[in-house]
N, C-alpha and C positions, 0 to 999 in steps of 0.2 A: 105688642112685643117690641122691645127696645131695639133700635138699630145698632147701638153701641153699648158696651158694658165696661165697667171699671175692673181691671184685672188686679186682684190682690193675691199675694203669695199664700198658697195653701200649706198645710202642715208638712207635707213631703218636701216642698221647696225650702221651707225654713230649716228642716233637718239637713238637707243638702248644703245649704249655705253655711250651716254650722260646721259641717264636715270639712268644707273648703277652708274655713278659718282655722280649724284644727290642723289641717295639712299645712297651711301657711305658717303656723307657729312651729311645727316640726321642721319645716324646711329652714326657717329662720335660725333655729337652734343648731341644725346641721352638725351633729357630733363628728369630731375629727376622725374617728375610727371607722366611719362608714366605708364599705367596700365601693369604690368608684364604679366598678362594672355593674354591681347590683343596683346602684343608684341610677345608672343609665337605663337599665332594663325597666326599673320601676317607672321612670319618667316616660319612657317609650310606651309602656303598657297604658298609662293614663292618657297619653295623647291619642293612641290608637282607639281607645274607647270613646273619645270625643270626635273622632273623624266621621264625616258623613258617608265616606266609602264610595263616592261617585267616581273618583279617578283611580286608575290602576296603581300608581305609586303608593297611595295611602292604603287602599284595600288589600293589595297583594304585597307590596314592598315592605310596609311596616310589619306585617305578619312574618315575613321572611327574616327581617332583622331580629324580631323577638325570638324566633327559633334559634338563630345563630348565637345570640347572646346567652340564651338558656343553655345551649350546648357548652359554651365556655364555662359557665358557672357550675354545670353538672359534670365536668371533666370528660365530655364526649367530643371535644373539638381538637384540632391540631393547629399548628402554626399557620397553615394556609387559610384557616378559617378567619384569622385576623385580617388578611388581605381581602378576603371575600366580604367581610363586614364593611371595610373601608370603601370598597368598590360599590357595594349596594347602597350605602349611605350617600355617596356622591351622586349616584343616578337619581335617587329620590330628591335630593336637594335641588338638582337641576331640572326636574320634571314635575314635581308636585304642583297641583293647582291651587292649594290653599296653604295658609300660614301654619296650620297644625301639622301637616305632613312635612313641610319644609323645616320647621323648628325642631320637630322630633328627630328627623334624620340628621340635622345639623349638630344637635347635641351629641348624638352617637358618633358622628364623624370627628368632632372636636375631641371627644373622649378617647377614641381609639388612637388619635394622633398625639394627644396630650399625656395619657397614662398607658401607653402601649406595654410598658414593663409589667403592669398589673395583669393585663391580658395574658402575657407570656407566663407569668407566675402561676396563674390559674390553670393554664394548660399543662405546664411542666410539673407543678408541685401541688396543684389542687387548692391553693390558698392565695390570699392577697400577698402583695410584696411586703417585705419586712417593714418598710417605711410606714405603712398604715397600721401594722400590728402594734408598733411601739409608741403610738400616740398616747399622751397623758390625758387626764380629764380636760374638758374643753377650756376652762378658764386658765389652767396652768399651761396648756399647750399654746394659748394665744398671748400669754404674758411673755414678752421678749426676754425678760430676766428669769423666767421660770420660777416665780415666787410660789410658795406653797399656800395658795389662796384658801382652799377648804380648811386647811389646818389653822390659819390665823382667824378665820371666821368662827370656827368651833371654839377657839380660845377666848375670843371676845364674848361669845355667848355664855361662857363659864365665868366671865368677869376677870379673866387672867390677862389684863391688858399689857403688862410688862412682858409676859411671855410671848404675846402676839407680836410685839415689836422685835423681840429677840429672834423669833422665827422669820420674820420678814427680812431682817438684816443678814440672815444666812445667805440670801441671794441678792439683796438690794439694800445698800447702806443709807438710802434716802427715803425712809418710810414716811416722814413728815412732809417733805416736799412733794412726793408722789401722791400723798393723800390730798394735797391741795391742787396740783396742776396736771397730774397724769391724765392722758386721754382715754384711759381705761379700756384698751382693746379687749381685755379679759372678759368684759361683759357681753361682747357681741354674740358669742355662741353658747351662752349659759343655758343649760338644759331646763332651767326654770321657765324659759320662754315657752316650753310646751304646755305649761299650766297657766301662767299669767304673764309675768314679765321677769326680766333678768334681775339677779340680785344686785343691790347697790353696793358693789364691792369697794369702790372708791370711798363711799360714805362710811362704811364700816371701818375701813383703814383709818379714816380721819378721826373717828370716834376713839379708836385705840390710841392714836398719837396724842389726842387731846387729854386722855385720861391716864396715860402710863407714867407721866412724870419723867424724870431724868433716868434713862436706862443705860448703864455703863456698857461699853463695848466688851466683847469677850477677851480673854487673855491671849496674848500672842505666843506663837511657837518660839522655841529657842532660836537665837540669831544664827543665820546661815553664813554670815559674812559677805553676802552678795549685795550689791547696790544696783538699783534700777532707777533710771531717770524717767520722769513723767513730764512730758512737754504739754502743758495745758492744765489749768485747775478747774475745769468744768466738771459736770457730772460724770463723764466717762473717765477722765483722768483721776478724779478723787475716788471713784469706785475701784479702779485698778490699784491705786495706792493703798486703799483700805485693806483689800484682800491680800495684797503682797505683804503688807505689814503684818497681818495676822499670820501669814505663813513663815514669818521670821526674816524676811528680806528687808533691807533698808530702802524705803521708797522716798525719793526726793522729787518734789513737784516744782517745776519752773513755771511761774505765772507772770504774765505780762502786766496785769493790773495790780493794784494794791489790795484787792479783795478777791476771795475765792468764790467759785460758784458758776463762772462762765455766764451763759445765757440765763441760767436760773436767777442770777443776781442782776445782770445787765440787760436782760431781754424781757423779763416778766415783771410787770409793775407790782408795787407793794400791796395794792388792793387785792391782788390774787395770791401773792406769796410774800408775806411780811418778812423782812430781813431777819427778825428775831427767830421766826419759825425755821427759816433756812439754816440758821446757825445751830439749831438743835441737832441737825444731821452733821453739819461740818465739824462741830466741836467733838462729836463722838468719833468721827473719822480721824481727826488730829490726835485724839487721846491715845490712839494705838501706836504713836511714835512717828507718824508721817512728818517729814521735814518739808517746809515750804520756803522757796526763795522767790520773794515778790519783786515786781518791777524788772524782770529779766526779759529783754527783747532778743529773741532768737534771731541770729544773723548779725546782730550788732554787739550785744554784750557777750554772747557765747554762740558758737556754731554747733550744728548738729554733729559734725565730725568730731569736735572736741568732746561732746557728751558721749559719743560712741566709744571714744578712746578711754574715757575716764570711768565709765560705768559698764557693768556686766551685761545689761540689756537696756532697751529704751522703748517707751511707748509714746507715740506721737498722737495727740488728740487735741488739735488746735481749733476745732470748731469751725463755724462759718460766720465770721464776724463782719464781713464786708457787705455793703448794700449793692443791689442791682440797679442799673440805670435804665431809663426808658428810651434814651437817645431820641428825644423829640425837641422840637423848637421851643426855646424859652426855658429849658430845664435848668440853666445856670442862673436864672433870675433870683434876686433876693427874696427869700420867703419859701423857696423850694428846699425841703429837707428830707433826709431819708429816715424812715421809721426806725431802722437799726440804730442810727446815730442818736436820734431823739430819745429812744428808750435807754440807750447806754448812758447818756448824760443824766437822765432822771435817776438811773441807778447810782450815779456818782453823787447825787444830791443836788444837781444843777437843773432845777426845774424852770423852763422858759415861761414867760408870762403871755398867755393867749387871751387876756381879758379883752372882751369886745371884738375879738377877731372872728372871721369866717374861715373855716378850715375845710379843705377837701382832701380826703384820704383815698389814695389809689391802691386798690387791692382787695382781696376777698378771703385772706387767710387769718389765722389767729393773731399774727403780728399786726395786721391792719386793724383788727378789732381792738387790740391793746392800744394802738396809737390813737384810734378814734376815742375810746373811752378815757384815755389819759388826757386828750385835748379838752374834753368836757370838764374834767377836774382841774385843768389849768385855766379855766375861765372863758373858754370859747363861747361865743354867742350862738354859733351855728356850726354843726359838723355834718358833712355829707360824705358817705362812703361810696366812691365811684368804682363800679365793677363792670367788666365787659361781658360777663355772663349773667345768668339768672341767679336769684337768691338760692335756689335749690342746688346750684352747681358750686357754691362757695365751699372752700376747703376748711373754713373755720368750724369749730364745734358749734352745734346748734345753740347750746346755752350761751355761748359767747355772742352770737349774732343777736339772739333775743335780748341779752343783757344790754348790748349797745343800743338797740332800738328803744328799750325801756328807759334808757338814760337820755334819750332825745336825739340820738344820731339818726340821720335819714339815709336809707339805702337808695342809691341811684344806680339801677342795674341796666344791663344791655347798653352801656355807654363806654366806648373805648377812648382813652385819653388821646387827643390829637396834638395839642400844643398848649403852651402856657403864654398867656397874654401879660405883658408887663407895661408899666407906665414909663414916662420919659426918664425917671430916675432908676429904672431897672427893677422896680418892685412889683411883685405879683399883684394883679388885679382880677384875674379870671383864669379859669381852666376851660378850654374848648374841648368838646368831646364829639366823637362820631357815633351816632346811633347804630346799634347792631341788631341783626336778625339771627335768632338761634337756628343752627343748621344741623347737619348730620352728626351722628355720634362718632367721636374720634378719641380713641384711647380711654373709653369708659365714660366720657362726658360729651354732651352735644357741643359742637364747635361753633362759636359765633362768627358771623360773616357780616361784612359791611352792608348796612341797609341803604336803600335808595331814598335817603332823607338828608336834609342839610345838617351841618354841625350845630351843636347847641352850646350855649355859653353859661358856665356856672361861676357866678361872682364869688370871689374868695380873696383872702389876704395871705393865706398859707396853704401850700400844697405839700402833703406828706406822701412820699413814695414808699409803698410797702408791697413790692411785687416779688420779693425773694431775697436770698442771701448768696454771697459768693465766698469762696475760700481763698485765703492768702497763701498760696502754695509755692511761691517762687523759691523760698529757701529750701523747701523739701525737694523740689525738682532739681535744684542745683546740687543737693546732697546725693541725688541719684535715685530718688523714689519715683517710680513711674506714675504718670497721671493720665486721666481720661476724662474729657469734658469738665475739666477743672477740679476733679476729685482725685485723691490719692488712691492708688490701686493696691489692695491687699487681698490675701487669700481668706477663705472662710474662717480660719483660726486667727485672723488679724495679723498674721505674719506677712512680711514682704518678700516675695520671691527673689532669691539671689542676694539677700541682705540678712545674714544670720544675726539674731539678737535684736532686730529692729521690727517693731510692731506698730500698727496704726489702726484707728477705729473711731467711730462716732461720726459727727456731721462732716468732718473733713474727708471721710472715705465714702459715705453714703449720700452726701448732700444734706441739706437741712432736713432734719427728722425730729422725732419726739425725744423727750427726756428719757423715757424708759428704754428706748433703743440705744441711746448713748450709754446708759447704765449697763445694758446687756453687753455692749462692746467692751466696756471696762472689765466686767466679770470674765468674759471670754479671754481677753488679753492676759489677765492675771493668772488664770489657770494654765495657759500655754507658755507664758514667760516662766512660770514655776517649773514646768516640765523642761523647757529649754535649758534652764539653769541646772538641771540634773536632779530635780526633786519630784516628789509626788504627794505633796501635802493635801490633806482632805479638809474641806470646809464643811462643818456639820454643826448641828444645834442639838443640845441635850434636852430640849423641851419635849415633854410627853404630850402627844396630841390626844384630846378627849375622844372616847369612843362615841359613835353616833347614838342619838336617842331613838329608840324604836317608837315612833309616833306617826300619826297621819300628817300629811302635808297638804291641807286643802288650799284651794285658790285663795290668794290674799294679795291685796294691793301693795305696791312697792313704796317704801318710805324714801322720799326724795329730799335732797338737801335744799334748804331755803336760803334766801339772801335778804339782806337789809332792804328796806323800801328804796326804790330808785331815787326818789326825791331826797333821801337822806344820804345815800352812799355816793352820789355823784358830786358831792361838794368837797370831798377829801380823798386821800389815798389810803384810808384805813381799810382793814380787811372787810370784805363785803359778804363772805360766806358764813352761814350759821351752821354749826355742826349738829349732828343728831342728838336728841335727848336719849337718856339711858333706856327709856321705854321703847322709843323708836328703834334704837340700835339692837335691842334684844329681839324685838319682833322681826326685824330684817334679817338678823343672823339666823333666826329659827327657820327662815324660808329655805335655807341652803339644803340641797338634796344630798349632800355628802357623796358626790360622784367618786371621791377617792376611796370610799369604803363599800359602795354598792355597784352593781353592774360590772362593766368592764374594768373599772378602776381597781376593783379588789384583786384582779389577776395581774394586771400589767400597767405600769405608768401612773399609778395613783399618787405615788409620793416618791420623791428623790431625797433620800435621807442624807446623802453627802455628795459632794462633787469635787 
């Protein structure tokens, strides 16, 4: 008889593993309309089933918590029950012997503290709070601009590409730009995750934009005689101008540069967003009658007070155009440049020559990846991306990181910049870094700490700093707009407290964020400026959405966007992404489960016809 045996999974274990994967997919999809109290009870029940039951906190305490949460859901609890749940959970957190009991109780504790209103609503009204009942389908709920995603996917499947663009423009006047550079938060909770993988929403939008041709903007409402000043010609400002113009107001954009687009033009390289494709959106916006005053420097050419006196309302969306400093030794050396300035100059057509140079890029976000990949295209011999955390902790999109690596950029992680070494002429010769050790989780990510290792030297000719952006808010602060941590402070409706008719939004109010969030701010501002001016115009689209096809939706692989080979694309600034084929787009669109027409979407929140 053998002393040892090889353990192989039996059929039962394989089934259990499959069930865990199914559960993982369902948690990943996480429909927005789930009851948070019910979710807490489900998680608690699963943890209790996994507990060994040796200690009293798990064996008895978790059972009591389950009973208390069940009473809340079944309408048999009172308000004192909430305090008892919190107290019981705290005791278990402080006394449980294992991670299972601790984590189960901790989730309940965080829940009762985080969504206490929902506990109260269950006890007093027998239902969840209204905030959870009014959620739209997951993709629409997670799109900051609230674009009718199931609607335009259905239109693409029917071959109605122009109608798909019209429907997108009801909420977002940048369908082409977003099809190329949006970070697609809408895909995160797609219910298709329960079956296989999320819908390639961004890719389908790209297919519609590629095949729709020139789609004219809708007709504007009759003139109201009102004038609105838009300070900033980026995505937020142009979005507000577009919708205000459709409503019949005269929108005048004041832009510092000689081109529109803001960071879409001056922050995103052409290989990701070609200027011609960006102007497909900008031309449609301007066709509604938006007036643009180029080369206007607020504070010098005109003041905010003068604009406030001349116009009926004002929307300030100046973006985040300034670079952040590292404040380290040698930062003023020749060859140290900011990524924001470098990408801005490239947007102006002033491409530096990096031929034969060794480049070190400091940072781990999308801007750092853009700077690194641009350096490769500018002729650099060697590009290293220096980051003080791990690759897993980078804020850049995974496809951007993988794209940079494929083009020859080297990731140098867990290295914090310490100082820049310069020669006798003040030119950069090396970047010195301090090795880091990954530490405790802080604000969602493990925090790096100084490792007990000597500094390392990275030989380079150019150091590009890409650690974030700042807002030039001095003129706004002098005008009287309150600020906090360098951002302009506004209310949820983008208005500024105590300053009637003045609104602000986008990066200058939130800090550097995504394009779609800036567009959402512009849409919100337009609606509330219209109301402030005494109107209630409705933005709607007369496109009829196809009814869903009654067919099976078997598991099917996701059609991903491809790129040109790295060896080909890294030699120039031409567009690198390849759109879907018609066959691929039709297959991908057919995977949509039409949550707007089935399940909860048919009752509430499936589609916003007008706003």
